[in-house]
Each structure stands twice: as structure tokens, then as C-alpha cells.
N, C-alpha and C positions, 0 to 999 in steps of 0.2 A: 436737230443738231444744230439749228441757227440760234435758239436760247442755249446750247452747250458752248458753241464759239463764243457767242456773247459774254458767259461767265468765265470762260478761259481768260478772255481778251481783259476783262475786268480783274481778276486776280493777279494777273501779269504788271495790271499798272500799278496796283496796290504794291506787288513786290520792289519793282522798280522805285517807286516814291521811298519806300523804305529805306531800299541800299543808298538812294542819293541822301536823307535825311542823316542815315549812320555817318556814311562819308565824309559831309558838312559837319558833323559835330567832331567827328576825328579830326579833321582840320583846325576847326577852333579850340579843340583840347592842345593840340600839337603846338598852336602859336602862342595860347598862354601859358604852356608850360616851358616852354624856350625863348629866352630873349637873347640878348647881348650885352646886357648892363655890366658883365664882367671879364668883357671882351677886350682886356689891356693890349697895349702895344706890343708890351712883352711878357713871356711866359711866366707864369706863377711857379716857384719852387717851394715847396714844403720840408722842413728841417727837423724832426723830431728831436726830444730830448734825452735826458741822461736815464740809464737803467730801463730802454726801450729800442725798439729799432721799428723800421715802419709798419713790418707784421711782427707783433709779439709772438714767439712761439710758433711763428710760422701760421697762425691763426687771427687770431685777433689785431684789427685793423686801428694802427694807432691814431690816426685821425677820422676813425669812424664813418668813412664815407662823404668827407667834406670834399673830397677831389672829385666825385661826381656832381656834387651838389653845385661846386664852380663850373665845371665843365657843362652843365646843364645851362648854365648861364653864358655862355660865350669861352670861357676863361681857357688857356690852354696850359694846363697844370701837370706838375713834374713831381716827385717825392723821391728824396734822398733817404739812405739809410747807412747809417755808419756805426761802430761798436755802440753797445749800450752803455760798455765802462769803459774809458778810454782817456787819455790827455785830452786836454782842448787841441793843442797842437797836432795831434796823431789824428784825432776826427775831422780836423779842419782840413787837412791835408788829403784824406779820402773824400771829403766834401768835394774839395776841389775838382778832385778827379770826374767826378759824377757830376757837376756841373760845369765842366768844360765839354763833357758828351752831351747835355741836355742843351746847351747853344747850339753845338754842331747838329743834333738831330730837328731842333726847331728852326734852325737856319736864322738866329737874331743874335744880335750882338750883346744883348745884354738881358738881365732878367731882374724879376720882384722875390725878393727873398720874404720868406714867412716863416719865422723860428718860434719854436716853443720850449719855453726851459733852457736846459744847456743848448739848445739849438738856437738860440741866440746869440750866446758867447762864440760856438767855436765858428759860426760862419761869420762874426765880426771879425774873426780873428783872420778866417780867409781873404777877407777883402782888405784888410789892413796890411798884412804881413806875408802873404802868399801871392799877392801880385792880381787879385780878384776885382779888388777895387774900381777899375775901369770897365769892369764886365757887368755892375751891377747897376740897375735903376733905383731900387729901393731896398731898405731892409726895415721890415716891420717886426716888431720885437714883442711876443705874448709872454708875460710871466717869466720873465729872464732875471737873474740872479747877477746883474750887473756890479751890484756891489758884494757880493756875495751871499751866503745864508749861514743864520747862526746853529741851522741843524748840522750843516756840514762842519762846523767847529765843534759841536757837543760829540757827534759820532766820535769824531777822530780823538777829542779830547778824553772821551769813555774808553779807548784800547790803550792798554800800557804800550809804550815804545817796543818793547820785547815781544810783544804779541802781535804787533802790524804785520810783519811778513806773511803769520799763520794767518790771520782774517783775510789779507789782502790776495792771499794765494787760495784761499776756499772760495772767495768771491770769483778769480778768476777763471777756476775751475767751471764753478758754478756757469757763468755768463758764456763761457767757450763752449762747455756740452750741451748747456739748454736752449741758449739764444743764439748761438753760433758765431760768437764775438771770436776775431781774429787777433789771437796774441793783445787780450786786454791786460787794463792796468787800473784796476778799480782805485787803488791808494792813490795813485797820481791824479784820478778822477776826483777823488773826495778833495786832495788838498788845494786843486786848481778852484774849487768854489767855494774855499773861505772867504771870509770877508778882508783877512789882512791881504792874501794874495790878490783878489779880485782889485781892492783898492789902492795897493800900495804895488802891485806889480804888474800886473793885467791892464788897466786900463790905461796908464801913462804909457805903456808901451804897444797899446792897440787904441790909435787916435782914430776917430772918424775920417773917413776919405772924402776930399772934396768932390762934390757933384753927384752924390748919392743921398737919396732922402732917407733919412733917418724918423723912425717913429714908434713910440711905444704905448703899451697898455698893461696895466696891472688887475689881479683879480683879487676878491677879498672875500673872506668867511666872515659873515656879520655875527653869527652865532654857531655853538657847536651844538647839531644837533643830534645825540647818542641815540645808536640804533636807527639812525637814518642815513641821509644821502651821505656826509662828511665824516663819518665815524672814523674812517680809514686815518683821519688827520688829528685824532682827540688827542694822540700823545705830544705832536708838534706844533699844533696852532696856538695852545698857551704857553709853550715856552718859547715862540716867535712873538707873542704880542707881548711876553714882559721885556724882551731884549732889541726888538725892532717894531714894534708897533704892529699896525693895523698890517693882516698878512693873507694868503691863500691856503696855509697850511705847509707851505716851503719854502716860498719867496715872499718878502716884505713888501708892501706898497712902494715905498722907497727906492728899493733895490732893482725893482722894476722899472724904473723910470731910466730913458735913455733916447736922445735925440728928441724930438719934438713928442712930448706926453701926452698923451691922447685921454687919458683919462683912466678910473676904476672902473671893472665892472663887479657889480655885488648882486645881480638880478634883482629880481624884483621883490617889493617891499614884504610877502609875505613869505619870502624864500628865507633859508638861513644863509643865502651868501653863494657866490660862485668861488669853487676851489680851484684849484692848481689842475684838474684835471676835468672837471666844469668845463672851464672854457675851452679846452678842445673837443668837448662832446662827449667824455668819460665820465662815468664808468657805463658802457652799451648805450651809451644815446641819454639817458635819465638824468636830465638836467634842469629840474622845474624850476622855472622864475628865469632861465636865461634860455634864450634862442639863441643858438650855436649857429644855426644855420645863416639868420640874418645877420647878425654879427660877422662874420667873415663875408658874405655878401654886399655888405656895405663898405666894410675896407677894401674890397677888391673894388668895386665899383667906382670908388674915390678916388683911387689909384688910375683908372683907366679914365676919369675927368679930369686928372692932373698931369695926363699925358705920357704915363707910364704904362 
């Protein structure tokens, strides 16, 4: 019995030591995986682009888990969702409603806006023309068409005036039926991002708001990789290259510049570049040569260090 008792006590000690070791490792892993590097003073608000919503078809996450990445490093993150196809003004009005709700929920007087594509445009409109200017700390623009896009010019130019209503009504039906848009306006959305409208109408009437920090990044395809990652821009990239120069398939580098221009993301040397979707982690997180998570963590960490 004495031998058996000693053996039992021995195994109990082994089990206790193992449990202590497992617990210690869990604490270490948790500590390494969580930090406050992205814990900004004000919450982060993500605003999607044209032709989509925060959850595309109610299934696909537009930001491909970016919100969780930022939250895991201390950020308070919120996502807005407006009509995929609508005028900049209409999207801005819907964004304003959601933005004010976010401020109320967070208890903060301001927020940091990060917009992608058309999400950079209607958020600018909301700041400048809908009274949100004093309620924003910063505005970060990712691949935004601030000077329009030749693709919008071409698409609208290909459709005869007599058939515009038919094309517009068809798109409106698709976005209302499949995407859940409420009273979409696809035709106006297209006109709003033409180069002529953005340069000669929108920008002069949407000046930057004093006290808001504006910064921007562009994306760039270096080469068209047929049957590879950016094949879906095989028709648009060369058209833009001819008319606007370096581009990401939908927005040129020059058009993406707004406020403090931070540079061009074109991924590692071995890649075909970083296209309009890669820069937000699409499609499906496949972005060879471009570390989406690192890019946005650095962006938000810098906002934190700036006091935003």
C-alpha cells in the first residue's frame, strides 16, 4: 500500500506540473497574440466601396476579417454599409446616420474613417457637406477615385443615351433584388465618379475640413497576370494605363492621391502588383506579395501614435 500511495502521489505531481505548464503556455500565447498597438483614442470606422456592401450577398465579408485583425490589437472597430449603387450624396446621407449611431454607441466625440474606393468619396462628402467635419479625427483614403476613373467614362460612353434608362433600371433591379439596396441609382453612381464630375464639380464643392487629418494610398498593378490573381482586371487595366497611367485596375495612382499622400502599394518584387481588390484582402484573402493585415495594423498604429 505504501508503494501504491507513493506511486499515486507521484502521478498527481506529474499531472499538476503538466497543467501548470499548459496554463503558463496559454497565458504566454494570449499575451503575444493580443496587444494595444491599434488602440486608437477614437474608434475606427470602415466604409466600403461601390457595387458592394459590408457583407456581399449576405455571405462574403467585404473587408475579409480586417475588423477582427484590428480588434485583436486593441482597436474599437465599426463597419458601415450603404447602397452598393447610388449617388455619392445618397450614400453620404446613409453613412452619416450610421456614423452618428457609432459615436453614440462608442461614447466618443470623433472617429477615424478608413474608406476604400467609393467609400473614400461619399465619406468626404459627409464630412464637408453634411456637418460631420467636427466629428472626425482622420480620413484615410485607400484607392479612392478622387479625380474620377476613365472606366466610368468608358462605360457610360458605350451606352447610347436612348438606352441608359434600360441599363440603369436593370442594374437597379439587380442591386435591389440580390444585394438588398434600397432605391438604388446606378446611373447616377456612374456619373458621379466620371473624371469630369469629380474634377470640375465634386472636388471644388467638397473641400477638406480644417482639423481633420486626410491621408491616402494608391494600389498598383505592375503586370497583368493572365489566369492568375488579377485576371478580372484584364480589360480595364490596359485602358487605364493608356489614359491615366499606373493604376490598380479601376483607379489610377494619380486619382488616388488626396491629402497627405503616403505612397503606392505594389506588393513584393516577385508579384504582379497590388490591385484594387487585393488592397482590402480580396479575393478571399489571396494577396501574394502584399500583407494586408500588416498594412492596416501599421496604418492604425500610426493614427494611435498621432493621438487619434
